[in-house]
C-alpha positions as a Markdown table, in Angstrom:
| # | Residue | x | y | z |
|---|---|---|---|---|
| 1 | Unk | 15.0 | 0.2 | 34.4 |
| 2 | Unk | 17.6 | -2.3 | 35.5 |
| 3 | Unk | 20.6 | -0.9 | 37.3 |
| 4 | Unk | 23.8 | -0.3 | 35.3 |
| 5 | Unk | 27.2 | -0.6 | 36.6 |
| 6 | Unk | 30.0 | 0.7 | 34.2 |
| 7 | Unk | 33.5 | 0.9 | 35.3 |
| 8 | Unk | 32.3 | 0.7 | 39.0 |
| 9 | Unk | 29.9 | 3.7 | 38.4 |
| 10 | Unk | 26.4 | 2.6 | 39.5 |
| 11 | Unk | 23.5 | 4.3 | 37.6 |
| 12 | Unk | 20.0 | 3.7 | 39.0 |
| 13 | Unk | 16.8 | 4.2 | 37.3 |
| 14 | Unk | 15.9 | 7.9 | 36.5 |
| 15 | Unk | 19.6 | 9.0 | 36.9 |
| 16 | Unk | 22.0 | 10.2 | 34.3 |
| 17 | Unk | 25.8 | 9.9 | 34.4 |
| 18 | Unk | 28.8 | 10.9 | 32.5 |
| 19 | Unk | 31.6 | 8.3 | 32.8 |
| 20 | Unk | 35.2 | 8.5 | 31.5 |
| 21 | Unk | 36.9 | 5.1 | 31.3 |
| 22 | Unk | 40.7 | 5.6 | 31.1 |
| 23 | Unk | 42.3 | 3.9 | 28.1 |
| 24 | Unk | 46.0 | 4.8 | 28.0 |
| 25 | Unk | 48.5 | 7.6 | 27.7 |
| 26 | Unk | 49.8 | 9.3 | 24.7 |
| 27 | Unk | 53.6 | 9.4 | 24.1 |
| 28 | Unk | 53.4 | 12.7 | 25.7 |
| 29 | Unk | 51.8 | 11.1 | 28.9 |
| 30 | Unk | 48.5 | 12.9 | 28.2 |
| 31 | Unk | 45.7 | 10.5 | 29.6 |
| 32 | Unk | 43.1 | 9.5 | 27.0 |
| 33 | Unk | 39.7 | 8.7 | 28.3 |
| 34 | Unk | 36.6 | 7.2 | 26.8 |
| 35 | Unk | 33.7 | 9.3 | 27.6 |
| 36 | Unk | 30.3 | 7.5 | 28.1 |
| 37 | Unk | 26.9 | 9.2 | 28.6 |
| 38 | Unk | 24.0 | 7.4 | 30.3 |
| 39 | Unk | 20.4 | 8.7 | 30.3 |
| 40 | Unk | 17.9 | 6.6 | 32.0 |
| 41 | Unk | 14.2 | 6.5 | 32.8 |
| 42 | Unk | 12.4 | 5.5 | 35.9 |
| 43 | Unk | 10.5 | 2.8 | 34.1 |
| 44 | Unk | 11.7 | -0.5 | 33.1 |
| 45 | Unk | 12.5 | -0.9 | 29.5 |
| 46 | Unk | 15.2 | -1.6 | 26.7 |
| 47 | Unk | 18.7 | -0.3 | 26.9 |
| 48 | Unk | 19.9 | 1.1 | 23.5 |
| 49 | Unk | 23.6 | 1.9 | 22.7 |
| 50 | Unk | 24.2 | 4.9 | 20.4 |
| 51 | Unk | 27.7 | 5.1 | 19.1 |
| 52 | Unk | 29.7 | 7.0 | 16.5 |
| 53 | Unk | 33.4 | 7.2 | 15.5 |
| 54 | Unk | 34.3 | 3.6 | 15.6 |
| 55 | Unk | 36.4 | 4.7 | 12.7 |
| 56 | Unk | 37.9 | 8.0 | 13.8 |
| 57 | Unk | 37.5 | 9.9 | 10.5 |
| 58 | Unk | 33.8 | 9.2 | 10.1 |
| 59 | Unk | 32.7 | 12.5 | 11.5 |
| 60 | Unk | 29.0 | 12.3 | 10.5 |
| 61 | Unk | 28.4 | 9.6 | 13.1 |
| 62 | Unk | 30.2 | 11.7 | 15.7 |
| 63 | Unk | 28.0 | 14.6 | 14.9 |
| 64 | Unk | 24.9 | 12.4 | 15.0 |
| 65 | Unk | 25.5 | 11.0 | 18.4 |
| 66 | Unk | 26.4 | 14.4 | 19.8 |
| 67 | Unk | 23.1 | 16.0 | 18.5 |
| 68 | Unk | 21.2 | 13.0 | 19.9 |
| 69 | Unk | 22.9 | 13.4 | 23.3 |
| 70 | Unk | 21.9 | 17.1 | 23.3 |
| 71 | Unk | 18.1 | 16.0 | 22.4 |
| 72 | Unk | 18.1 | 13.7 | 25.4 |
| 73 | Unk | 19.2 | 16.5 | 27.6 |
| 74 | Unk | 17.0 | 19.2 | 26.2 |
| 75 | Unk | 14.0 | 17.9 | 24.5 |
| 76 | Unk | 13.4 | 14.2 | 24.5 |
| 77 | Unk | 11.7 | 12.5 | 27.6 |
| 78 | Unk | 12.8 | 9.0 | 28.1 |
| 79 | Unk | 9.5 | 7.1 | 28.8 |
| 80 | Unk | 11.2 | 3.9 | 29.7 |
| 81 | Unk | 14.6 | 2.1 | 29.5 |
| 82 | Unk | 18.0 | 3.9 | 29.0 |
| 83 | Unk | 20.3 | 5.1 | 26.4 |
| 84 | Unk | 24.0 | 4.7 | 26.3 |
| 85 | Unk | 25.8 | 7.4 | 24.1 |
| 86 | Unk | 29.3 | 7.1 | 23.0 |
| 87 | Unk | 29.9 | 9.8 | 20.3 |
| 88 | Unk | 33.6 | 9.0 | 19.9 |
| 89 | Unk | 34.6 | 5.4 | 20.2 |
| 90 | Unk | 38.1 | 5.6 | 18.3 |
| 91 | Unk | 39.6 | 8.7 | 20.1 |
| 92 | Unk | 43.0 | 8.0 | 18.6 |
| 93 | Unk | 41.5 | 8.0 | 15.0 |
| 94 | Unk | 39.5 | 11.2 | 15.8 |
| 95 | Unk | 42.7 | 13.0 | 16.9 |
| 96 | Unk | 44.6 | 12.0 | 13.8 |
| 97 | Unk | 41.8 | 12.3 | 11.2 |
| 98 | Unk | 42.4 | 8.5 | 10.7 |
| 99 | Unk | 40.1 | 5.5 | 10.2 |
| 100 | Unk | 42.5 | 3.3 | 12.3 |
| 101 | Unk | 44.8 | 3.5 | 15.3 |
| 102 | Unk | 48.2 | 4.7 | 15.3 |
| 103 | Unk | 49.6 | 1.1 | 14.6 |
| 104 | Unk | 47.2 | 0.9 | 11.6 |
| 105 | Unk | 44.7 | -1.6 | 13.4 |
| 106 | Unk | 41.0 | -1.1 | 12.7 |
| 107 | Unk | 38.8 | -1.3 | 15.8 |
| 108 | Unk | 36.0 | -2.8 | 13.9 |
| 109 | Unk | 38.3 | -5.9 | 13.1 |
| 110 | Unk | 39.5 | -6.2 | 16.6 |
| 111 | Unk | 36.5 | -7.6 | 18.8 |
| 112 | Unk | 35.8 | -8.9 | 21.2 |
| 113 | Unk | 39.4 | -7.7 | 22.2 |
| 114 | Unk | 41.9 | -8.3 | 24.9 |
| 115 | Unk | 42.8 | -6.4 | 28.1 |
| 116 | Unk | 46.6 | -7.0 | 27.2 |
| 117 | Unk | 46.3 | -6.6 | 23.4 |
| 118 | Unk | 46.9 | -3.5 | 21.1 |
| 119 | Unk | 45.3 | -0.1 | 21.8 |
| 120 | Unk | 42.3 | -1.3 | 19.2 |
| 121 | Unk | 42.1 | -4.7 | 21.1 |
| 122 | Unk | 41.8 | -2.9 | 24.5 |
| 123 | Unk | 39.0 | -0.6 | 23.5 |
| 124 | Unk | 37.2 | -3.5 | 21.9 |
| 125 | Unk | 37.7 | -5.3 | 25.1 |
| 126 | Unk | 36.1 | -2.4 | 27.1 |
| 127 | Unk | 33.1 | -2.3 | 24.8 |
| 128 | Unk | 32.6 | -6.0 | 25.0 |
| 129 | Unk | 32.9 | -6.3 | 28.6 |
| 130 | Unk | 31.6 | -3.1 | 30.0 |
| 131 | Unk | 28.8 | -2.0 | 27.5 |
| 132 | Unk | 27.6 | -5.1 | 25.4 |
| 133 | Unk | 26.3 | -7.0 | 28.6 |
| 134 | Unk | 23.9 | -4.0 | 29.5 |
| 135 | Unk | 22.3 | -3.4 | 26.2 |
| 136 | Unk | 19.5 | -4.8 | 24.3 |
| 137 | Unk | 19.8 | -3.0 | 21.0 |
| 138 | Unk | 22.3 | -0.5 | 19.5 |
| 139 | Unk | 22.8 | 1.8 | 16.5 |
| 140 | Unk | 26.5 | 2.2 | 15.4 |
| 141 | Unk | 26.9 | 5.2 | 13.0 |
| 142 | Unk | 29.2 | 5.0 | 10.0 |
| 143 | Unk | 30.0 | 6.8 | 6.8 |
| 144 | Unk | 31.5 | 5.6 | 3.6 |
| 145 | Unk | 35.2 | 5.7 | 3.3 |
| 146 | Unk | 37.6 | 8.4 | 1.9 |
| 147 | Unk | 36.0 | 9.8 | -1.3 |
| 148 | Unk | 33.1 | 7.4 | -1.0 |
| 149 | Unk | 29.6 | 8.8 | -0.2 |
| 150 | Unk | 26.8 | 6.5 | 0.9 |
| 151 | Unk | 23.1 | 7.2 | 0.6 |
| 152 | Unk | 21.5 | 6.8 | 4.0 |
| 153 | Unk | 21.0 | 3.1 | 4.8 |
| 154 | Unk | 20.8 | 0.5 | 7.4 |
| 155 | Unk | 23.1 | -2.6 | 7.1 |
| 156 | Unk | 22.0 | -5.9 | 8.9 |
| 157 | Unk | 22.4 | -9.5 | 8.5 |
| 158 | Unk | 19.1 | -10.9 | 7.2 |
| 159 | Unk | 19.6 | -14.0 | 9.5 |
| 160 | Unk | 19.1 | -11.5 | 12.5 |
| 161 | Unk | 15.3 | -11.4 | 12.2 |
| 162 | Unk | 14.9 | -8.9 | 15.1 |
| 163 | Unk | 17.7 | -6.7 | 13.6 |
| 164 | Unk | 15.8 | -6.7 | 10.3 |
| 165 | Unk | 12.5 | -5.7 | 12.1 |
| 166 | Unk | 14.6 | -2.8 | 14.0 |
| 167 | Unk | 16.0 | -1.7 | 10.7 |
| 168 | Unk | 12.6 | -1.3 | 9.2 |
| 169 | Unk | 11.3 | 0.5 | 12.2 |
| 170 | Unk | 14.4 | 2.9 | 11.8 |
| 171 | Unk | 12.9 | 3.5 | 8.4 |
| 172 | Unk | 15.7 | 5.4 | 6.4 |
| 173 | Unk | 15.8 | 4.8 | 2.5 |
| 174 | Unk | 17.4 | 1.4 | 2.3 |
| 175 | Unk | 17.8 | -1.8 | 4.5 |
| 176 | Unk | 20.8 | -3.6 | 2.8 |
| 177 | Unk | 21.8 | -7.2 | 3.6 |
| 178 | Unk | 25.3 | -7.2 | 5.0 |
| 179 | Unk | 26.7 | -10.4 | 6.4 |
| 180 | Unk | 28.3 | -10.3 | 9.8 |
| 181 | Unk | 32.1 | -9.7 | 9.4 |
| 182 | Unk | 34.5 | -11.6 | 11.7 |
| 183 | Unk | 35.8 | -9.6 | 14.6 |
| 184 | Unk | 33.5 | -6.8 | 14.1 |
| 185 | Unk | 31.5 | -5.0 | 16.8 |
| 186 | Unk | 28.2 | -6.1 | 15.1 |
| 187 | Unk | 29.0 | -9.7 | 15.0 |
| 188 | Unk | 30.3 | -9.8 | 18.5 |
| 189 | Unk | 27.1 | -8.2 | 19.6 |
| 190 | Unk | 25.1 | -10.8 | 17.8 |
| 191 | Unk | 27.1 | -13.7 | 19.3 |
| 192 | Unk | 25.9 | -12.2 | 22.7 |
| 193 | Unk | 22.3 | -12.1 | 21.6 |
| 194 | Unk | 22.4 | -8.3 | 21.0 |
| 195 | Unk | 21.0 | -6.5 | 18.0 |
| 196 | Unk | 23.3 | -3.8 | 16.6 |
| 197 | Unk | 22.3 | -2.0 | 13.5 |
| 198 | Unk | 24.9 | -0.2 | 11.3 |
| 199 | Unk | 23.8 | 3.1 | 9.8 |
| 200 | Unk | 25.8 | 4.3 | 6.8 |
| 201 | Unk | 25.5 | 7.8 | 5.4 |
| 202 | Unk | 27.8 | 10.3 | 3.8 |
| 203 | Unk | 31.5 | 10.3 | 3.4 |
| 204 | Unk | 34.3 | 10.3 | 5.9 |
| 205 | Unk | 35.9 | 13.6 | 6.7 |
| 206 | Unk | 33.1 | 15.5 | 5.6 |
| 207 | Unk | 29.9 | 16.7 | 7.4 |
| 208 | Unk | 26.8 | 15.9 | 5.4 |
| 209 | Unk | 23.8 | 17.4 | 6.9 |
| 210 | Unk | 21.3 | 15.4 | 5.1 |
| 211 | Unk | 22.8 | 12.0 | 6.3 |
| 212 | Unk | 23.0 | 13.3 | 9.8 |
| 213 | Unk | 19.3 | 14.5 | 9.9 |
| 214 | Unk | 18.3 | 11.1 | 8.4 |
| 215 | Unk | 20.4 | 9.4 | 11.1 |
| 216 | Unk | 18.7 | 11.4 | 13.8 |
| 217 | Unk | 15.2 | 11.0 | 12.4 |
| 218 | Unk | 15.6 | 7.3 | 12.1 |
| 219 | Unk | 16.8 | 6.9 | 15.7 |
| 220 | Unk | 13.9 | 8.8 | 17.0 |
| 221 | Unk | 11.6 | 6.4 | 14.9 |
| 222 | Unk | 13.1 | 3.5 | 16.4 |
| 223 | Unk | 13.0 | 4.7 | 19.9 |
| 224 | Unk | 9.3 | 5.6 | 19.3 |
| 225 | Unk | 8.8 | 2.1 | 18.0 |
| 226 | Unk | 10.4 | 0.6 | 21.2 |
| 227 | Unk | 8.0 | 3.0 | 23.3 |
| 228 | Unk | 11.0 | 4.7 | 24.8 |
| 229 | Unk | 10.1 | 8.2 | 23.6 |
| 230 | Unk | 6.9 | 9.9 | 22.4 |
| 231 | Unk | 8.1 | 11.6 | 19.3 |
| 232 | Unk | 6.4 | 10.1 | 16.2 |
| 233 | Unk | 8.2 | 10.8 | 12.9 |
| 234 | Unk | 6.9 | 10.9 | 9.4 |
| 235 | Unk | 7.3 | 7.6 | 7.8 |
| 236 | Unk | 9.0 | 7.2 | 4.4 |
| 237 | Unk | 9.3 | 4.4 | 1.9 |
| 238 | Unk | 12.0 | 2.0 | 2.9 |
| 239 | Unk | 13.4 | -0.6 | 0.3 |
| 240 | Unk | 14.8 | -3.9 | 1.5 |
| 241 | Unk | 17.9 | -4.7 | -0.9 |
| 242 | Unk | 18.9 | -8.2 | -0.6 |
| 243 | Unk | 22.1 | -8.1 | -2.6 |
| 244 | Unk | 24.6 | -5.3 | -3.5 |
| 245 | Unk | 27.3 | -5.0 | -6.1 |
| 246 | Unk | 30.3 | -2.5 | -6.8 |
| 247 | Unk | 30.8 | -1.6 | -10.3 |
| 248 | Unk | 34.6 | -1.2 | -10.8 |
| 249 | Unk | 36.7 | 0.8 | -13.2 |
| 250 | Unk | 37.7 | -1.0 | -16.5 |
| 251 | Unk | 40.2 | 1.8 | -17.1 |
| 252 | Unk | 42.3 | 4.5 | -15.4 |
| 253 | Unk | 41.7 | 8.1 | -15.9 |
| 254 | Unk | 39.3 | 11.0 | -15.0 |
| 255 | Unk | 36.0 | 9.7 | -13.5 |
| 256 | Unk | 32.8 | 11.6 | -14.3 |
| 257 | Unk | 29.7 | 10.4 | -12.9 |
| 258 | Unk | 26.1 | 11.6 | -14.3 |
| 259 | Unk | 24.0 | 9.3 | -11.9 |
| 260 | Unk | 23.1 | 10.5 | -8.4 |
| 261 | Unk | 22.8 | 8.8 | -5.2 |
| 262 | Unk | 19.4 | 7.1 | -4.8 |
| 263 | Unk | 18.8 | 6.8 | -8.4 |
| 264 | Unk | 17.2 | 3.7 | -9.8 |
| 265 | Unk | 19.3 | 2.4 | -12.5 |
| 266 | Unk | 18.7 | -0.3 | -15.2 |
| 267 | Unk | 21.2 | -2.8 | -16.3 |
| 268 | Unk | 23.1 | -1.4 | -19.4 |
| 269 | Unk | 22.3 | 2.1 | -18.5 |
| 270 | Unk | 25.3 | 4.6 | -18.8 |
| 271 | Unk | 26.1 | 5.9 | -15.2 |
| 272 | Unk | 29.3 | 7.5 | -15.8 |
| 273 | Unk | 32.4 | 7.7 | -17.9 |
| 274 | Unk | 36.4 | 7.5 | -17.6 |
| 275 | Unk | 38.7 | 9.5 | -19.9 |
| 276 | Unk | 42.2 | 10.0 | -20.4 |
| 277 | Unk | 43.5 | 13.6 | -19.4 |
| 278 | Unk | 43.9 | 14.5 | -23.2 |
| 279 | Unk | 40.5 | 13.8 | -24.5 |
| 280 | Unk | 41.4 | 10.9 | -26.7 |
| 281 | Unk | 39.8 | 8.1 | -25.0 |
| 282 | Unk | 36.4 | 7.9 | -23.2 |
| 283 | Unk | 35.2 | 4.6 | -21.6 |
| 284 | Unk | 31.5 | 4.4 | -20.7 |
| 285 | Unk | 30.6 | 2.9 | -17.3 |
| 286 | Unk | 27.5 | 0.9 | -17.5 |
| 287 | Unk | 25.2 | -0.5 | -14.9 |
| 288 | Unk | 25.9 | -4.3 | -14.4 |
| 289 | Unk | 22.6 | -4.9 | -12.7 |
| 290 | Unk | 19.2 | -3.3 | -12.1 |
| 291 | Unk | 18.8 | -1.6 | -8.8 |
| 292 | Unk | 19.4 | 1.4 | -6.5 |
| 293 | Unk | 22.6 | 3.6 | -6.4 |
| 294 | Unk | 23.5 | 3.4 | -2.8 |
| 295 | Unk | 27.2 | 4.5 | -3.0 |
| 296 | Unk | 29.4 | 6.6 | -5.2 |
| 297 | Unk | 33.0 | 7.3 | -5.5 |
| 298 | Unk | 33.8 | 11.1 | -5.4 |
| 299 | Unk | 37.4 | 10.7 | -6.6 |
| 300 | Unk | 37.9 | 12.5 | -9.9 |
| 301 | Unk | 40.9 | 10.4 | -10.6 |
| 302 | Unk | 40.6 | 6.7 | -10.5 |
| 303 | Unk | 42.8 | 3.5 | -11.4 |
| 304 | Unk | 41.6 | 0.3 | -13.1 |
| 305 | Unk | 39.8 | -1.9 | -10.7 |
| 306 | Unk | 38.7 | 0.9 | -8.2 |
| 307 | Unk | 35.2 | 0.6 | -6.7 |
| 308 | Unk | 33.1 | 3.3 | -8.4 |
| 309 | Unk | 29.3 | 2.7 | -8.0 |
| 310 | Unk | 27.5 | 0.6 | -5.4 |
| 311 | Unk | 24.2 | -0.8 | -6.7 |
| 312 | Unk | 21.7 | -2.7 | -4.4 |
| 313 | Unk | 19.1 | -5.0 | -5.7 |
| 314 | Unk | 15.6 | -5.4 | -4.3 |
């Protein structure tokens, strides 16, 4: 494995290191660090980043990274290469149960960042300068937003051919085409010829054991594919979805969904309904396209125009 130097700490082949990068102080002058965990093999190989909590309220990703770190320390032997694990990237959001930073900035729209910018920009700068140059591949764990559940899926821009192959090797239920977003972690990585997968599963501020286990299993599949671990996993059918569409509310009221995440739905099929609180009006919600239900709004009270159901097309 090539030597890694992060924040002045030298990590040689076969070594492990726990590094704390100082970020800033809270208004109370409590120092906030960014903990980074490195586990390496004696043999040359890829360096893979495993990150969670870019959005501080997406707890499933944090739990996934934590459990993978435990696995590297207790049961998984790295045959070659190294992993860099950052369970909680957005410390500030995690502390406040928030997606964003105290000033409302989204870390995933702040890359490549600046050493003298906002808090989000400074952490983006640390990742861009201290982490990205060392890695070959990465998996960034996310969830749906508040009240939105996502079925386990990998999002990748289909123009990233290597990323698509890695997504298939990860092997969760869906590989969804998702264009690179300006100033995102994924786009910044791609510009630097790094291949970063985004895993989506579950809902923010809610632990979902199924999504977490799917994320762990998929990561092991990918590392086995890269010949970094000997831990073959049972393969499952993975569908490639070239497009995806949100079905939006045509009325305000009480939202009741009869379809389930992962269902195959046909255009025109009734998936849900919206009613007024008095039982006088019921508006059916029909599938606008044929495909697979990859995201559902769990909010029982919705407003006209709200995103309700996310359908991906093969």
